[in-house]
N, CA and C of each residue as an Amber inpcrd file, in Angstrom:
protein
   306
   8.2610000 -18.0160000 -16.6810000   8.8450000 -16.2960000 -16.1580000
   7.7800000 -15.8340000 -14.7370000   8.4400000 -14.9570000 -14.1270000
   7.9870000 -14.3690000 -13.1240000   6.6700000 -13.3040000 -13.5590000
   5.6830000 -13.0740000 -12.7960000   4.9130000 -12.2390000 -12.8970000
   5.1630000 -11.2890000 -11.8620000   5.3440000 -10.0670000 -12.1580000
   5.6470000  -8.6570000 -11.6860000   4.8600000  -7.7750000 -11.1030000
   4.8790000  -7.3790000  -9.6420000   3.8290000  -6.4700000  -8.9750000
   4.7070000  -5.6720000  -8.2250000   4.2750000  -4.2710000  -8.2740000
   4.8630000  -3.3810000  -7.5490000   3.9950000  -2.6360000  -6.7350000
   4.0810000  -2.6310000  -5.2760000   2.8820000  -2.0790000  -4.4350000
   3.9930000  -0.7900000  -3.7200000   3.2220000   0.4070000  -3.0430000
   3.7890000   1.1590000  -2.5110000   3.0530000   1.2820000  -1.5500000
   4.0040000   1.8730000  -0.1340000   3.7790000   2.2060000   1.1630000
   4.3910000   3.6060000   1.6820000   3.5400000   4.4970000   1.5630000
   3.9140000   5.8180000   1.7690000   3.5750000   5.8500000   3.1460000
   4.5490000   6.0930000   3.8860000   4.8240000   6.1590000   5.5910000
   4.0970000   7.3170000   5.9640000   3.5120000   7.6340000   7.1850000
   2.8720000   8.3010000   7.9620000   4.4940000   8.9770000   8.6110000
   4.4210000  10.8040000   8.8440000   5.6530000  10.9470000   9.3750000
   6.0730000  10.3740000  10.6520000   7.2140000  10.2260000  10.4260000
   7.7810000   9.3890000  11.8310000   7.6090000   7.7190000  12.1300000
   7.1560000   7.1800000  10.9650000   6.9590000   6.1230000  10.7010000
   7.8180000   4.9930000   9.9170000   8.6340000   5.4750000   9.3670000
   9.6310000   4.9590000   8.3320000  10.4790000   3.3950000   9.4250000
  10.9560000   4.0720000  10.3620000  11.3230000   2.9630000  11.1760000
  10.3990000   1.8680000  11.3300000   9.4260000   2.2600000  12.1190000
   8.4030000   1.1380000  12.3550000   7.9230000   0.4040000  11.4160000
   7.8420000   1.1480000  10.0900000   7.3940000   0.2330000   8.8320000
   8.5630000  -0.9520000   8.2030000   9.8810000  -0.5600000   8.8510000
  10.9320000  -1.2440000   8.2300000  10.7470000  -2.5470000   9.4740000
  10.4420000  -2.4050000  10.7570000  10.2950000  -3.4090000  11.6940000
   9.3070000  -4.4700000  11.2390000   7.9600000  -3.8290000  10.6120000
   7.0090000  -4.5130000  10.4840000   7.2280000  -5.2270000   8.9600000
   7.9810000  -4.5820000   7.9820000   8.4610000  -5.3810000   6.9210000
   9.3830000  -7.0190000   7.2570000  10.2100000  -6.5280000   8.3250000
  11.1640000  -7.5690000   8.5810000  10.1030000  -8.7510000   9.2210000
   9.3550000  -8.5890000   9.9330000   8.2990000  -9.3570000  10.6690000
   7.7810000 -10.1790000   9.6620000   7.1060000  -9.1730000   8.8630000
   5.9360000 -10.0670000   7.8020000   6.6710000 -10.7060000   6.6520000
   7.4710000 -10.0140000   6.0030000   8.1960000 -10.3150000   4.8370000
   8.6750000 -11.7760000   4.4480000   9.0930000 -12.3490000   6.0510000
   9.4010000 -13.3550000   6.0370000   8.3850000 -14.5620000   5.5030000
   7.0810000 -14.3700000   5.8180000   6.1420000 -14.9860000   5.7340000
   5.4190000 -14.8070000   4.1620000   5.6880000 -13.8390000   3.6970000
   5.2400000 -13.6550000   2.2580000   6.3840000 -14.3660000   1.4080000
   7.6810000 -14.1460000   1.7730000   8.6690000 -14.8580000   0.7990000
   8.5230000 -16.6220000   1.0900000   7.7560000 -17.1120000   2.0630000
   7.6670000 -18.4430000   2.2170000   6.1200000 -18.9960000   1.6650000
   5.1290000 -17.9800000   1.0610000   4.2080000 -18.4300000   0.4650000
   4.1400000 -18.7930000  -0.7940000   3.0900000 -19.7700000  -1.0610000
   3.3650000 -20.6920000  -2.1460000   3.1090000 -19.4600000  -3.3800000
   4.0690000 -19.6540000  -4.3190000   4.4410000 -18.8490000  -5.3600000
   5.0040000 -17.5240000  -5.5380000   5.6980000 -17.0800000  -4.2580000
   6.4790000 -16.0780000  -4.0880000   7.9680000 -16.1510000  -4.3600000
   8.3990000 -16.0210000  -5.4300000   9.8100000 -16.1140000  -6.0670000
  10.8060000 -15.2690000  -5.1980000  10.2820000 -13.8050000  -5.0280000
  11.1380000 -12.9760000  -4.5210000  10.6650000 -11.7210000  -4.3440000
  11.0620000 -10.7030000  -3.0150000  10.3930000  -9.4460000  -2.9770000
  11.8950000  -8.8320000  -2.7580000  11.7740000  -7.4700000  -3.5820000
  12.7220000  -6.5950000  -3.0490000  12.2110000  -5.1880000  -2.8590000
  12.7970000  -4.4530000  -1.3350000  12.1580000  -3.5070000  -0.9390000
  12.8880000  -2.3460000  -1.0240000  12.4300000  -1.1980000  -1.6440000
  13.2750000  -0.0210000  -1.4980000  12.6130000   1.0930000  -1.1140000
  13.3560000   2.0400000  -0.1310000  12.9230000   3.3190000   0.5100000
  13.4090000   4.4070000  -0.3890000  12.5820000   5.1950000  -0.5130000
  12.4950000   6.7580000  -1.3680000  12.3750000   7.5530000   0.1760000
  13.7860000   7.7140000   0.5420000  14.1900000   8.5490000   1.6660000
  13.7520000  10.1780000   1.9440000  13.4830000  10.5170000   0.6000000
  12.9330000  11.9590000   0.6670000  11.3680000  11.8670000   0.9940000
  10.8550000  10.9700000   0.2420000   9.2190000  10.7480000   0.3410000
   8.8320000  10.2410000   1.3720000   9.9090000   8.9650000   2.1890000
   9.1860000   8.3590000   3.1480000   8.4510000   7.0390000   2.5460000
   8.6700000   6.7230000   1.3110000   7.7810000   5.6810000   0.9540000
   8.8100000   4.7240000   0.5230000   7.9900000   3.2110000   1.0060000
   8.6070000   2.0010000   0.3990000   7.9570000   1.5940000  -0.6710000
   8.8960000   1.0490000  -1.8020000   8.2790000   0.2970000  -2.4450000
   8.8210000  -1.3520000  -2.7360000   7.7360000  -2.0190000  -2.9220000
   8.0070000  -3.3780000  -2.9420000   7.6050000  -3.9940000  -4.3870000
   8.6900000  -4.6080000  -4.7180000   8.8520000  -5.0940000  -6.0040000
   8.8230000  -6.6420000  -5.8280000   7.8460000  -7.2280000  -6.1990000
   7.2790000  -8.5880000  -6.0570000   7.1890000  -9.5640000  -7.4000000
   8.0900000 -10.5280000  -7.1140000   7.9550000 -11.6760000  -8.1590000
   7.1600000 -12.9930000  -7.9160000   6.1270000 -13.3500000  -8.5080000
   5.4040000 -14.2230000  -8.1990000   5.6600000 -15.3300000  -9.2950000
   5.1070000 -16.5270000  -9.2360000   5.1220000 -17.5940000 -10.2420000
   4.0780000 -17.2260000 -11.2480000   3.0180000 -16.9060000 -10.7120000
   1.6590000 -16.5750000 -11.6940000   0.8330000 -15.4740000 -11.0280000
  -0.1970000 -14.8310000 -11.7470000  -0.8250000 -13.7540000 -11.1120000
  -1.9020000 -14.5310000  -9.9470000  -2.2210000 -15.8330000 -10.3470000
  -3.2680000 -16.3510000  -9.3940000  -2.4980000 -16.4940000  -7.9690000
  -1.4670000 -16.5820000  -7.7980000  -0.2870000 -17.1010000  -6.6170000
  -0.6430000 -15.3560000  -5.9290000  -0.3260000 -14.3990000  -6.6310000
  -0.5540000 -13.0650000  -5.7450000  -1.7790000 -12.8620000  -5.3650000
  -2.7730000 -13.2510000  -6.1450000  -4.2920000 -12.7580000  -5.7190000
  -4.7590000 -13.5870000  -4.4440000  -4.0320000 -14.9630000  -4.5950000
  -4.2960000 -15.9270000  -3.3710000  -3.7640000 -15.2520000  -2.0070000
  -2.4500000 -14.7790000  -2.3950000  -1.5030000 -13.9000000  -1.2410000
  -2.2610000 -12.4060000  -0.5880000  -2.9000000 -12.0490000  -1.5060000
  -3.2970000 -10.8220000  -1.1800000  -4.7120000 -10.8510000  -0.2510000
  -5.5200000 -12.3040000  -0.7260000  -6.5850000 -12.1430000  -0.0360000
  -6.3820000 -12.9640000   1.2860000  -4.9790000 -13.7330000   1.6880000
  -4.8470000 -13.9320000   3.0010000  -4.2130000 -13.1250000   3.7500000
  -3.6030000 -11.9840000   3.0290000  -3.0780000 -10.9870000   3.8740000
  -4.1980000 -10.0090000   4.6080000  -5.0320000 -10.2500000   3.6250000
  -6.5470000  -9.3040000   4.1230000  -6.9640000  -9.9320000   5.1880000
  -7.5240000 -11.3460000   5.0050000  -7.9560000 -11.9540000   5.9330000
  -7.4240000 -12.2430000   7.3730000  -5.9710000 -12.0510000   7.2010000
  -5.1920000 -11.9970000   8.5980000  -4.6540000 -10.5260000   9.0210000
  -5.8920000  -9.8400000   8.6030000  -5.7090000  -8.4960000   9.4460000
  -4.5080000  -7.4440000   9.3430000  -4.0780000  -7.6960000   7.7890000
  -3.0080000  -6.5450000   7.6710000  -3.4340000  -5.2040000   7.7200000
  -4.6690000  -4.9370000   7.4490000  -5.1640000  -3.4210000   7.4660000
  -5.3030000  -2.8470000   8.6180000  -5.3500000  -3.3810000   9.8180000
  -5.0260000  -2.9080000  11.2440000  -3.9150000  -2.9730000  11.6540000
  -2.9630000  -3.6450000  10.9550000  -1.6520000  -3.4840000  11.6000000
  -0.8240000  -2.3500000  10.7320000  -1.3900000  -2.2620000   9.6010000
  -0.3890000  -1.0430000   8.9890000  -1.5190000   0.3300000   9.2720000
  -2.3720000   0.3430000   9.5020000  -3.3270000   1.7960000   9.7270000
  -2.5140000   2.9270000  10.4700000  -1.7650000   2.3550000  11.5290000
  -1.1080000   3.5270000  12.3120000   0.0130000   3.9640000  11.3100000
   0.6230000   3.3440000  10.4440000   1.9570000   3.7310000   9.8610000
   1.8450000   4.2600000   8.3650000   0.7710000   4.0310000   7.7580000
   0.7890000   4.1440000   6.4150000  -0.1890000   5.0660000   6.0190000
  -0.0070000   6.0500000   5.0610000  -0.8730000   6.9300000   4.4530000
  -1.9990000   6.3490000   3.4220000  -3.2710000   6.5050000   3.7960000
  -4.0540000   5.7640000   3.2220000  -4.6570000   4.1170000   3.4950000
  -3.4840000   3.8540000   4.4620000  -3.7470000   2.2760000   4.8710000
  -3.8440000   1.2780000   4.0050000  -4.3750000   0.6040000   4.0910000
  -4.5860000  -0.7570000   3.2910000  -5.0970000  -0.6970000   2.1330000
  -5.9290000   0.0540000   2.1110000  -7.0020000   0.4170000   1.1490000
  -5.8670000   1.0520000   0.0070000  -4.9950000   2.3120000   0.4480000
  -4.1290000   3.0700000  -0.1920000  -3.0630000   2.1970000  -0.8600000
  -2.4760000   1.3060000  -0.0080000  -1.6750000  -0.0070000  -0.6120000
  -2.3250000  -0.6750000  -2.0320000  -3.7120000  -1.2040000  -1.6370000
  -4.1250000  -1.8470000  -2.9600000  -4.3170000  -0.9200000  -3.9570000
  -4.6970000   0.3930000  -3.9270000  -4.7780000   1.2890000  -5.0800000
  -3.3520000   1.7350000  -5.6900000  -2.5040000   1.3130000  -5.0140000
  -1.0340000   1.4750000  -5.4490000  -0.4710000   0.4220000  -6.6560000
  -1.2040000  -0.6010000  -6.1440000  -0.6270000  -1.7820000  -6.7370000
  -0.5460000  -1.8900000  -8.3500000   0.2990000  -2.1180000  -8.7240000
   0.7700000  -2.1300000 -10.3750000   1.0780000  -3.4100000 -10.6840000
   0.0680000  -4.0080000 -11.4040000   0.5430000  -5.3940000 -11.6950000
   1.2520000  -5.3030000 -13.1120000   2.4380000  -5.3680000 -13.2730000
   3.1690000  -5.0770000 -14.1610000   3.3870000  -6.1230000 -15.3370000
   3.0260000  -7.4670000 -14.9450000   2.8050000  -8.3300000 -15.9220000
   4.1710000  -9.2950000 -15.9840000   4.0940000 -10.3120000 -17.1250000
   5.0200000 -11.2900000 -17.0210000   6.6260000 -10.6600000 -17.4710000
   7.3030000 -11.1900000 -16.6390000   8.8550000 -10.9510000 -17.2090000
   9.1900000 -11.4850000 -18.4730000   9.9970000 -10.9190000 -19.2780000
   9.9850000 -11.1230000 -20.7350000  11.6400000 -11.1980000 -20.9630000
  11.5810000 -12.6110000 -21.5110000  12.9310000 -13.3580000 -21.9060000
  13.4470000 -12.7690000 -23.3140000  13.6230000 -11.5430000 -23.2860000
  14.2600000 -10.7200000 -24.5340000  15.7920000 -10.1790000 -24.5630000
């Protein structure tokens, strides 16, 4: 069963399109990362916030991915576009847990 994570990316004013372009470029690497099963991207147009719903084979794979993103400079890439920067994204992460077959 998948381990599900939700992360919020609140865009600075006027940065929704730029974030869409960043996601298009970056999420292909994420989707190919070991353990990533699926990522859905949702935009709340009223607030200018992207919500990523991520499905991983296990929590440890997500932890490895987060460390890789941090080590490869995602904070600097996001800073001009996201309210609260990378630290804000990390604070928003909700590790929902394992999908249930009910």
